[in-house]
C-alpha positions as CSV (number, residue, x, y, z in Angstrom):
1,X,75.8,150.4,137.1
2,X,74.9,153.5,134.9
3,X,71.4,153.6,136.2
4,X,72.4,153.1,139.8
5,X,75.0,155.9,139.7
6,X,72.8,158.3,137.7
7,X,70.1,158.2,140.4
8,X,72.4,159.5,143.1
9,X,72.4,163.3,143.4
10,X,75.8,164.8,142.5
11,X,75.7,166.8,145.7
12,X,76.0,163.6,147.7
13,X,79.3,162.5,146.1
14,X,82.5,164.0,147.5
15,X,85.0,162.1,145.3
16,X,85.6,159.0,143.2
17,X,88.8,157.1,143.6
18,X,90.3,154.4,141.5
19,X,92.5,152.3,143.7
20,X,95.0,150.1,141.8
21,X,97.5,149.4,144.6
22,X,95.1,148.0,147.2
23,X,97.7,146.0,149.0
24,X,97.4,142.7,150.8
25,X,94.0,143.4,152.4
26,X,91.9,142.2,149.5
27,X,91.5,138.8,147.9
28,X,94.4,137.7,145.7
29,X,92.1,136.3,143.1
30,X,90.2,138.4,140.6
31,X,90.8,141.9,142.1
32,X,92.5,144.2,139.6
33,X,91.2,147.6,140.9
34,X,88.7,149.1,143.3
35,X,86.4,152.0,142.6
36,X,85.7,153.8,145.8
37,X,82.8,156.3,145.8
38,X,83.2,158.7,148.8
39,X,80.0,160.4,149.8
40,X,79.8,163.7,151.7
41,X,80.1,163.5,155.5
42,X,78.8,165.6,158.4
43,X,75.4,166.0,156.6
44,X,72.5,166.3,158.9
45,X,69.1,165.7,157.5
46,X,66.0,166.0,159.7
47,X,63.7,163.7,157.8
48,X,63.9,162.3,154.3
49,X,65.3,163.7,151.0
50,X,65.6,162.1,147.6
51,X,64.4,161.8,144.0
52,X,61.4,159.8,142.6
53,X,60.8,159.5,138.9
54,X,58.7,157.7,136.3
55,X,59.4,157.3,132.6
56,X,57.9,155.5,129.6
57,X,58.5,155.2,125.9
58,X,56.3,155.6,122.8
59,X,56.7,151.8,122.2
60,X,55.9,150.8,125.8
61,X,53.4,152.6,128.0
62,X,54.3,150.5,131.0
63,X,55.8,153.0,133.6
64,X,59.4,152.6,134.6
65,X,59.7,154.0,138.1
66,X,62.9,154.8,140.0
67,X,63.6,156.1,143.5
68,X,66.5,157.4,145.5
69,X,65.9,158.3,149.2
70,X,68.2,159.3,152.0
71,X,67.6,160.1,155.7
72,X,69.7,161.0,158.7
73,X,68.0,161.4,162.0
74,X,70.2,161.7,165.0
75,X,72.4,158.5,165.1
76,X,70.6,156.6,162.3
77,X,71.1,157.0,158.6
78,X,69.4,155.2,155.8
79,X,69.4,155.2,152.0
80,X,67.4,153.4,149.3
81,X,68.1,153.2,145.6
82,X,65.7,151.1,143.3
83,X,64.2,151.0,139.8
84,X,62.2,148.8,137.5
85,X,62.5,148.7,133.7
86,X,59.9,147.0,131.4
87,X,61.1,146.0,128.0
88,X,58.4,145.5,125.4
89,X,58.7,143.4,122.2
90,X,58.9,146.6,120.2
91,X,61.7,148.0,122.4
92,X,63.8,144.8,122.0
93,X,63.5,144.1,118.3
94,X,66.9,143.1,116.9
95,X,68.3,141.8,113.7
96,X,71.7,140.9,112.4
97,X,73.5,139.8,109.2
98,X,76.9,138.1,109.3
99,X,79.3,137.0,106.6
100,X,82.5,134.9,107.2
101,X,84.9,134.5,104.4
102,X,87.5,131.7,104.7
103,X,90.7,132.7,102.8
104,X,92.2,129.3,102.2
105,X,89.2,127.5,100.9
106,X,87.3,130.5,99.6
107,X,84.1,129.2,101.2
108,X,81.6,131.7,102.7
109,X,79.3,131.4,105.7
110,X,76.2,133.7,105.6
111,X,73.8,134.0,108.5
112,X,70.8,136.1,109.5
113,X,69.0,136.5,112.7
114,X,66.0,138.5,114.0
115,X,64.0,138.4,117.2
116,X,62.7,140.1,120.3
117,X,63.3,139.6,124.1
118,X,60.5,141.3,126.0
119,X,60.6,141.1,129.8
120,X,61.4,143.1,132.9
121,X,64.4,143.9,135.1
122,X,64.7,145.6,138.5
123,X,67.4,146.4,141.1
124,X,67.5,147.5,144.7
125,X,70.2,148.7,147.0
126,X,69.9,149.9,150.6
127,X,72.4,151.1,153.2
128,X,71.9,151.8,156.9
129,X,74.1,152.7,159.8
130,X,73.8,153.3,163.6
131,X,76.4,155.2,165.5
132,X,76.0,154.1,169.1
133,X,78.6,156.6,170.2
134,X,81.7,158.2,168.9
135,X,83.6,154.9,169.0
136,X,81.1,152.3,168.0
137,X,79.4,152.0,164.5
138,X,77.1,149.4,163.0
139,X,76.5,149.4,159.3
140,X,74.5,147.2,156.9
141,X,74.1,147.0,153.1
142,X,71.7,144.9,151.0
143,X,71.0,144.9,147.3
144,X,69.9,142.7,144.4
145,X,69.2,142.5,140.7
146,X,66.6,140.5,138.8
147,X,65.5,140.1,135.2
148,X,63.2,137.7,133.4
149,X,62.9,137.8,129.6
150,X,61.2,135.7,126.9
151,X,63.5,135.7,123.9
152,X,62.3,134.3,120.6
153,X,63.2,134.7,116.9
154,X,64.4,133.1,113.7
155,X,67.9,132.3,112.2
156,X,69.2,131.1,108.9
157,X,72.6,129.7,108.0
158,X,74.1,129.0,104.6
159,X,77.5,127.8,103.5
160,X,78.7,128.4,99.9
161,X,81.8,127.2,98.1
162,X,84.4,129.4,96.3
163,X,82.2,129.5,93.2
164,X,79.1,130.6,95.1
165,X,77.3,127.3,95.0
166,X,75.3,126.4,98.1
167,X,76.9,123.6,100.1
168,X,74.3,123.5,102.9
169,X,71.4,125.5,104.3
170,X,69.1,125.4,107.3
171,X,66.7,127.7,109.1
172,X,65.6,127.6,112.8
173,X,63.2,129.1,115.2
174,X,64.4,129.7,118.8
175,X,62.4,130.3,121.9
176,X,63.5,130.9,125.5
177,X,60.2,130.7,127.4
178,X,62.1,131.6,130.6
179,X,65.5,133.3,130.7
180,X,65.9,134.4,134.3
181,X,68.7,135.8,136.5
182,X,68.7,136.8,140.2
183,X,71.4,137.9,142.5
184,X,71.3,139.2,146.1
185,X,74.1,140.4,148.4
186,X,74.4,142.0,151.8
187,X,76.8,142.6,154.5
188,X,76.8,143.5,158.2
189,X,79.7,145.4,159.8
190,X,80.8,146.3,163.3
191,X,83.5,149.0,163.8
192,X,85.2,149.9,167.0
193,X,87.5,152.9,167.3
194,X,89.9,153.4,170.1
195,X,91.2,156.5,171.7
196,X,94.3,156.3,169.5
197,X,93.6,158.4,166.4
198,X,93.2,156.2,163.3
199,X,93.0,152.9,165.2
200,X,90.0,150.7,164.3
201,X,88.8,147.1,164.7
202,X,86.3,145.9,162.1
203,X,84.2,142.7,162.1
204,X,82.3,141.9,158.9
205,X,80.0,139.3,157.4
206,X,78.9,139.2,153.8
207,X,76.3,137.0,152.0
208,X,76.2,136.7,148.2
209,X,73.9,134.5,146.2
210,X,73.0,134.1,142.5
211,X,70.5,131.9,140.6
212,X,70.2,131.5,136.9
213,X,67.7,129.5,135.0
214,X,67.2,129.1,131.3
215,X,64.8,127.0,129.1
216,X,65.6,126.8,125.4
217,X,63.8,125.2,122.4
218,X,65.2,125.3,118.9
219,X,63.4,123.8,115.9
220,X,65.3,123.3,112.5
221,X,63.6,123.2,109.1
222,X,64.2,123.7,105.4
223,X,67.4,121.7,105.8
224,X,69.6,121.1,102.8
225,X,72.7,119.0,103.4
226,X,72.7,120.4,106.9
227,X,75.7,119.4,109.1
228,X,73.3,118.3,111.9
229,X,71.2,115.1,112.1
230,X,68.4,116.3,114.4
231,X,65.5,118.7,114.0
232,X,65.0,119.9,117.6
233,X,67.3,120.9,120.4
234,X,65.7,121.3,123.9
235,X,67.7,122.3,126.9
236,X,67.2,123.3,130.5
237,X,69.9,125.0,132.7
238,X,69.8,125.9,136.4
239,X,72.7,127.3,138.4
240,X,72.8,128.4,142.0
241,X,75.6,130.0,143.9
242,X,76.0,131.1,147.5
243,X,79.0,132.6,149.3
244,X,79.5,133.4,153.0
245,X,82.5,135.6,154.0
246,X,83.7,136.4,157.5
247,X,86.4,139.0,158.0
248,X,88.3,140.8,160.9
249,X,90.5,143.8,160.3
250,X,92.7,145.8,162.7
251,X,94.3,149.1,161.7
252,X,97.0,150.4,164.1
253,X,98.9,153.7,163.5
254,X,102.3,153.2,165.1
255,X,103.1,156.9,164.9
256,X,102.4,159.8,162.6
257,X,104.1,158.2,159.6
258,X,103.8,154.5,160.1
259,X,100.6,152.4,160.0
260,X,100.1,148.6,160.2
261,X,97.0,146.7,159.0
262,X,96.4,143.0,159.9
263,X,93.5,140.8,159.4
264,X,91.9,137.4,158.6
265,X,89.2,136.2,156.3
266,X,87.2,133.0,155.7
267,X,85.2,132.3,152.6
268,X,82.8,129.5,151.8
269,X,81.6,129.2,148.2
270,X,79.1,126.7,147.1
271,X,78.2,126.3,143.3
272,X,75.7,123.9,141.9
273,X,74.6,123.6,138.3
274,X,72.3,121.2,136.4
275,X,72.0,120.9,132.7
276,X,69.7,118.8,130.6
277,X,70.1,118.9,126.8
278,X,68.2,116.8,124.3
279,X,69.0,116.5,120.6
280,X,65.7,115.0,119.7
281,X,66.0,111.6,118.2
282,X,69.8,111.5,118.5
283,X,71.1,111.8,122.0
284,X,70.7,113.4,125.4
285,X,73.2,115.1,127.7
286,X,72.8,115.4,131.5
287,X,75.2,117.0,133.9
288,X,74.9,117.7,137.7
289,X,77.9,119.4,139.2
290,X,78.6,120.6,142.8
291,X,81.7,122.7,143.3
292,X,82.7,123.9,146.8
293,X,85.7,126.2,147.6
294,X,86.8,127.1,151.2
295,X,89.4,129.9,151.5
296,X,91.2,131.0,154.7
297,X,93.5,134.0,154.6
298,X,95.8,136.1,156.8
299,X,97.4,139.3,155.8
300,X,99.7,142.1,157.1
301,X,100.1,145.4,155.4
302,X,102.6,148.2,156.3
303,X,102.3,151.8,155.2
304,X,104.8,154.7,155.4
305,X,103.9,158.3,154.6
306,X,106.5,161.1,154.8
307,X,105.4,164.4,153.2
308,X,104.6,163.8,149.6
309,X,106.1,160.3,149.6
310,X,104.4,157.1,150.5
311,X,105.5,153.4,150.6
312,X,103.6,150.2,151.1
313,X,104.5,146.6,151.6
314,X,102.3,143.6,152.4
315,X,102.1,139.9,152.5
316,X,98.9,137.7,152.2
317,X,98.7,134.0,152.8
318,X,95.7,132.0,151.4
319,X,94.8,128.4,152.0
320,X,92.2,127.0,149.6
321,X,90.4,123.7,149.6
322,X,88.5,122.9,146.4
323,X,86.1,120.0,145.9
324,X,84.0,119.0,142.9
325,X,81.5,116.3,142.8
326,X,79.9,115.1,139.5
327,X,76.6,113.7,140.8
328,X,75.8,112.4,137.3
329,X,78.9,110.3,137.2
330,X,80.2,112.0,134.0
331,X,83.6,112.6,135.5
332,X,85.5,111.5,138.6
333,X,85.2,113.7,141.7
334,X,88.3,115.6,142.7
335,X,89.7,117.9,145.4
336,X,92.7,120.1,145.9
337,X,94.5,121.9,148.8
338,X,96.4,125.0,147.8
339,X,98.8,127.2,149.7
340,X,99.6,130.6,148.3
341,X,101.9,133.5,149.5
342,X,101.0,136.7,147.8
343,X,103.4,139.7,148.2
344,X,102.7,143.3,147.2
345,X,104.6,146.6,147.4
346,X,104.2,150.2,146.1
347,X,106.0,153.5,146.1
348,X,104.2,156.7,145.4
349,X,104.9,160.4,145.1
350,X,102.1,163.1,145.1
351,X,103.5,166.5,144.1
352,X,100.1,168.2,144.5
353,X,96.5,167.4,145.3
354,X,95.5,166.3,141.8
355,X,98.6,164.4,140.6
356,X,100.3,161.3,141.8
357,X,103.0,158.9,140.5
358,X,103.0,155.3,141.6
359,X,105.4,152.3,141.1
360,X,103.4,149.2,142.0
361,X,104.2,145.5,142.3
362,X,101.3,143.0,142.8
363,X,100.7,139.3,142.3
364,X,97.5,137.5,141.6
365,X,96.4,133.8,141.8
366,X,94.0,131.9,139.6
367,X,92.4,128.8,141.2
């Protein structure tokens, strides 16, 4: 996030808002606050403007490019934000030393670790819009993040009794030949305004997907009374996630002081994970899990604004269907149907343009 925000010119940002009382419009699970970055409007650019940069370090001569571009030509706008960062072995050298002292027994656990994790990471985000006329607007956003590193190093562990005598000791070499992460998200939106000021109908679709993969190999040696009975640990982990979201929103000003928001949302989440872990010569563990969640939601949100005072009250209903399948047979499959009513309310007073006081009530759910 730091790199993404630092590449946007300050002249393009109008304000940054932290919204803690977001009402019934947003999901009842996992949303604590929203950071809303408002960019400048009514900016007319004939052509393309932006920043392009390249950097490197004394420990890695591989260039690290970054780009931010923006254009607005007639009814079409477009922006691009992207960067790549190469991490060398020298850049990622790390070491640590830890000591745990157990008060009751007086024993002491001492550990050391040192290693490197060279690799590369990159991210990309784009936005585009087309204003067909003064009432119809199409927008799209796409972005992703990717990294792949090869972590390796050594570790030592020693446990000593209260007199300082060694109880056990072992050393290990670890290697992650592939430690990869990728995510991609995008959304398409259609907005239709009416001749009533402030009234809008919005239809949206969002796609979000993530893939993680990790290979790990740990070898143990110089073992003295070690609390493990194997000399190698080999594991492979693969996780994939995809989510489809469909939403419809309608904002209707009833008059100058009263506004009503209503809408509906449907979410399909599909998680799959596979893990293979082998304690060489002792045992193997295999898991294959599929977890699907369907969420259907309806909401209504009422807002009142009179001078410096504002009030808000909303209700959200969410129906959830959860289903998990253990394809490896390690656990019985299960499913659940959940029905949740989620109320919210707030009262605010803004004495001036830079100060506000809010009394807020909100509820959350945890599936």
